[in-house]
N, C-alpha and C positions, 0 to 999 in steps of 0.2 A: 466725682471728678468731672464727669461730663457737664454737670450743672455749674461747676466752679470756673472752668476755663473760659466760657463766654463772658462771665462777669469780670474776670481778670483782664480779658482782652478789651472789654469796654472801658475799664478803668485806665488801662494803658493808653487807649486812644484819647481819653479825656486829658491825660497828662501830656499828650503829644509825643509819645514814645513809639515811633513806627517800628523800631526793631523788636520791641516787646510785643506789639500787636502781631507782627509776623510770627514770632515764636509761639504765642498762644494759639494762633490759627493752625500752625503746623502740629503742635502738640494735640490740639483738639481732633484734628484729622487722624492722627496716629492712634489716639485712644479709641475713637469711633471704629477704626479698622480692627483693632484688637478685640473690642467688645462684640463686633459683628462676625468675628472669626475669619476676617479677610487677612490675606498676607500683609505683613507690615513691611515698610521700606526700611531696611536695616541701615542704609546710609543716612536716611532722614533722622532716624532715632539717634544715631551717633552724632550727627550735627547738632541736634537739639541738646543732647547731653553736654557736648563741648561748649556750646553757647551759654548754657545755663550758668556755668561757672565764671563767665566773662561777659556780663551784660553791657559793658561799656563799648564793646566792639560793634561795628555796624555790619551786620550779616548781609545787607543788601548790596554791599560793594563787591565788585568782581575780584 
């Protein structure tokens, strides 16, 4: 998973999908925290899960 997320982020950037780039960056951070045994941000995980089902939304909007 850790090797796949950066590739997906790069592909999303190539496609010009800023929302998906942000999602993959956040997911990569959360995966790294889990692997390193650091506390995870429950709110961030919930937001990532909610966004995953609705990729057409712009998560960068207030």
